[in-house]
C-alpha positions in Angstrom: 90.4 122.8 75.0 90.7 125.0 78.5 88.8 123.3 81.4 86.1 124.5 83.3 85.8 124.4 86.8 83.1 122.1 86.6 85.1 119.6 84.6 89.0 120.1 87.4 86.9 119.8 90.0 85.3 116.1 88.6 88.0 115.7 87.2 89.8 115.8 91.2 86.8 113.7 92.7 87.7 110.4 90.5 91.0 111.3 91.6 90.6 111.5 94.5 88.4 108.2 94.4 90.9 105.9 92.6 93.7 107.2 95.9 91.2 106.1 98.3 90.1 102.1 97.1 91.5 99.5 98.5 95.1 98.1 96.6 96.8 95.4 96.3 100.1 95.0 97.4 103.0 93.4 98.3 103.1 93.3 101.2 102.9 89.4 103.4 99.5 88.1 103.6 98.3 87.2 107.1 99.7 83.6 107.7 99.1 81.4 111.4 102.0 78.2 110.9 101.3 75.7 113.2 104.9 72.8 113.2 108.0 73.2 111.5 108.4 73.8 108.0 110.8 71.7 106.5 112.7 73.3 103.5 111.3 74.3 100.7 112.5 71.7 98.3 111.0 68.5 100.5 108.2 70.3 100.3 107.2 67.2 97.6 103.2 66.3 99.3 100.9 68.5 100.0 97.2 68.4 102.0 94.7 71.2 100.6 91.9 71.8 104.1 89.0 72.3 101.6 88.1 74.2 98.4 89.6 77.2 98.4 93.1 75.9 99.1 92.3 73.4 96.1 92.0 76.0 93.6 95.0 77.8 95.1 97.1 74.5 95.5 96.4 73.8 91.8 96.8 76.9 90.0 100.4 77.1 92.1 101.7 73.7 92.0 99.3 70.3 90.6 101.9 68.3 90.8 102.3 68.5 94.2 98.8 67.7 94.9 98.2 64.7 97.2 94.8 65.6 95.7 91.3 67.6 95.7 89.5 68.2 99.3 86.3 68.8 98.1 86.3 70.5 94.1 85.3 67.5 91.8 86.8 68.3 88.2 84.5 65.6 87.0 81.3 67.3 88.1 79.6 69.3 85.1 81.6 69.3 82.4 84.6 67.6 83.0 86.5 67.3 79.5 87.4 71.6 80.8 90.3 70.1 82.8 93.1 67.8 81.5 92.9 64.4 82.0 95.8 63.8 84.3 93.9 66.3 86.7 90.6 64.4 86.6 92.9 61.4 87.9 93.7 63.1 91.4 91.5 61.9 94.2 88.5 63.6 96.5 89.5 62.9 99.9 87.5 65.0 101.7 87.7 67.6 104.4 90.2 68.8 106.7 88.7 72.1 107.9 85.0 73.3 108.9 82.5 71.8 109.6 81.8 68.7 107.9 84.9 68.0 107.8 85.9 64.1 105.9 89.3 63.3 106.3 90.0 61.2 109.1 93.6 61.8 111.1 94.4 58.3 110.1 93.3 58.6 106.3 95.7 61.8 106.6 99.0 59.9 107.6 98.3 57.1 104.9 98.8 60.1 102.8 102.1 61.0 104.7 102.4 64.4 103.3 104.9 67.3 104.0 102.2 70.0 104.6 99.0 70.6 104.9 97.2 74.0 103.1 94.3 76.1 104.2 93.5 79.5 102.9 90.0 81.9 103.3 90.1 82.5 107.3 92.3 82.7 110.3 89.4 82.6 113.0 90.3 81.3 116.2 88.1 78.3 116.0 90.1 77.4 112.5 93.4 78.6 114.6 92.3 75.9 117.2 91.1 73.1 114.4 95.3 73.6 113.2 97.5 73.6 116.2 95.0 70.6 117.3 95.8 68.4 113.9 99.5 69.8 113.4 100.0 68.3 117.6 97.9 65.1 116.9 100.1 64.4 113.2 102.9 66.3 113.5 102.4 67.3 110.4 103.0 71.2 109.5 99.8 73.0 109.2 99.9 76.5 107.1 96.2 78.5 107.2 96.6 82.0 104.9 94.5 84.7 104.8 92.0 84.7 101.8 90.6 88.3 100.6 90.7 88.5 96.8 92.3 91.7 97.2 95.6 89.6 98.0 95.3 87.4 95.9 99.0 88.5 93.8 100.5 88.3 97.6 99.2 85.3 98.3 100.0 83.4 94.7 103.8 85.3 95.4 104.1 84.1 99.0 102.8 80.1 98.5 104.4 80.2 96.1 107.8 80.6 96.9 107.7 78.2 100.1 106.5 75.7 97.4 109.5 76.7 95.4 107.4 78.0 92.5 108.1 81.6 92.3 107.8 81.6 88.1 104.5 79.9 88.1 103.3 82.6 90.9 104.9 85.3 89.3 102.6 84.8 85.9 99.5 84.8 87.9 99.5 87.3 90.2 100.8 89.6 87.2 96.9 88.4 86.0 95.6 88.8 88.9 97.0 92.1 89.5 95.5 93.7 86.0 92.2 91.9 86.8 92.4 93.8 90.3 93.5 96.8 88.7 90.7 97.2 85.7 87.9 96.0 88.4 89.1 98.8 90.5 89.2 101.6 87.8 86.1 100.3 86.6 84.5 100.9 90.0 84.9 104.2 90.3 82.7 104.5 87.1 79.9 103.3 89.1 79.9 105.4 91.7 77.9 108.0 91.6 74.9 105.5 90.8 75.9 102.0 91.5 74.1 99.3 90.5 72.9 96.9 93.5 73.1 93.3 93.4 71.7 90.3 94.8 73.1 86.6 94.9 70.9 84.3 94.8 72.5 81.4 96.5 71.0 77.9 96.6 68.0 75.5 94.6 65.6 78.6 96.3 68.1 81.1 95.5 66.7 82.5 99.2 70.2 82.3 100.8 73.1 85.0 100.2 76.2 86.7 101.6 76.1 89.7 103.1 77.8 93.3 102.2 81.2 92.5 103.1 81.3 89.2 102.9 83.7 86.7 101.2 80.9 85.5 99.5 79.8 88.3 97.0 83.9 90.2 97.5 84.5 89.4 93.3 81.5 91.0 93.1 81.4 94.2 95.2 85.0 94.6 93.8 83.1 96.1 91.0 81.5 98.6 92.6 78.0 96.9 92.8 75.8 98.0 95.4 74.9 94.9 97.7 71.4 94.6 98.7 71.7 92.3 101.7 73.3 95.2 104.1 73.5 93.5 107.7 75.3 96.2 110.4 78.0 93.9 111.9 77.9 90.6 110.1 79.1 89.2 106.9 78.9 86.1 105.9 75.8 83.9 105.0 71.7 84.6 105.2 69.1 83.5 104.2 66.2 86.2 103.2 62.6 86.5 102.2 60.0 86.7 99.1 59.1 90.1 100.5 62.3 91.4 101.3 63.9 90.9 98.1 60.6 93.1 97.0 61.8 96.3 99.3 65.4 96.1 98.0 64.8 95.6 94.4 67.9 94.4 93.0 69.3 96.1 89.8 71.0 92.9 89.0 70.2 89.5 90.1 73.0 86.9 90.2 73.0 83.2 90.4 75.7 80.1 90.0 72.5 77.5 90.5 71.2 76.0 87.5 68.2 75.3 90.1 67.5 78.5 90.6 67.4 79.3 87.1 64.5 77.3 86.4 62.7 78.7 89.7 64.2 82.5 89.1 62.5 82.0 85.6 59.6 80.3 85.2 58.0 80.7 88.8 55.3 84.4 89.5 57.3 85.2 93.1 60.0 86.2 91.5 58.3 87.0 88.4 57.7 90.2 89.5 60.9 91.9 90.5 62.8 94.4 88.6 65.8 92.3 88.0 63.6 89.0 86.7 61.1 91.6 84.3 63.7 93.3 82.5 65.6 90.3 82.4 68.6 91.3 84.1 69.1 87.9 85.6 72.9 87.2 85.1 73.4 82.9 85.5 76.9 82.2 85.6 77.4 77.7 85.3 79.1 75.5 83.5 82.1 74.5 85.6 82.3 71.9 88.3 83.0 74.8 90.4 81.5 78.1 90.9 82.7 81.8 88.8 82.4 84.4 91.8 81.0 82.2 95.1 81.8 78.7 95.9 84.3 78.4 96.9 85.7 81.7 97.6 88.8 80.7 96.0 90.8 82.6 92.9 88.7 81.1 90.9 86.5 84.6 91.7 89.1 86.3 90.0 88.1 85.3 86.2 84.5 84.9 87.9 85.0 88.8 88.5 86.3 89.3 85.1 83.3 88.0 82.8 80.8 89.6 85.5 83.0 92.9 84.6 82.8 91.7 80.9 78.8 92.2 80.8 79.4 96.0 81.5 82.5 97.2 80.1 82.9 96.5 76.3 86.9 96.9 77.1 86.8 93.8 79.0 83.7 92.2 76.6 86.3 92.5 73.4 89.2 90.2 75.8 87.1 88.3 77.7 87.4 85.3 75.0 91.6 85.3 75.2 91.7 85.8 78.6 89.4 83.0 79.3 91.5 80.4 77.5 94.7 82.3 79.6 93.4 82.0 82.9 92.4 78.1 81.7 95.8 77.7 80.6 97.5 79.2 83.5 95.4 78.4 86.3 93.9 75.3 85.5 96.7 73.6 83.3 94.0 72.7 80.4 93.3 74.0 77.0 89.9 75.1 75.9 89.1 74.6 72.2 86.9 77.2 71.0 83.9 75.2 71.3 84.5 74.7 74.9 85.5 78.9 75.0 81.9 79.3 73.2 80.3 77.3 75.9 81.3 78.6 78.4 80.8 82.0 77.4 77.1 81.6 76.5 76.7 79.8 80.0 78.3 82.4 81.8 
């Protein structure tokens, strides 16, 4: 059947939009190294500095982990994870606010490398350089944007000498991100707006363009909290929420779910009235944020499945596969059903 002018122009618009999307590539992910790296085969014990690095290292080489900086697999549904990973110690954070791991404790582990991921700003660089100089342990900072996840996995995989595992994970990350970008094209004409309700009261959120809402925005959804020049966490008021009237409200907090579904303050919001509250719980860490690490790949995929029939059909398989490859744990059918129900 011949294509008329209108359909031709629409097709051109879609193609133009597709090629204007941010693309993941195999160009190097930004990193900063302080100290001298040992050879690949001599990196056998790694200290992770914070939660995003916890999950990145866990996915690539759990056998090289000293433990977790702050991720506790025993929180919540602890039987989701294989027993050998449950026994890894939680030794405390080394990076950012609330650091609890002392240099004395750090040295007692005799690590070959300190790894952190997510932020390469001057504060983190200065801290990493200081720790490396004081301890003599090399400290590697890696950028942590979700779009860079495939290359981040490959890059760290080469460093840790686990290339085969890194390639498996990278291919899944590329598939999820590619599918997400294709789905985002369908949102361009009339994008659904969303609000991410963080904390027990639901009044903390990530602004547009922040690492906290990156996985949601990747799907083409529009963040109602847009502060020019600011990309981080902020507090909002109920008055602002009623002005914004998001189409969808998303939360990962059980305490917030109780409030959002029973408080008259929230009941008047159209998203609540129309049952467009999406809840992502059931894990010892967040699906879409908390931490803003590679865990967001699965959260992004699950969120897409609520609006994309093709992804919905494969979601239980994707969930099992992600746990097998990224978390080295096999889910039972009841566990899969429970996680699907809680997300």
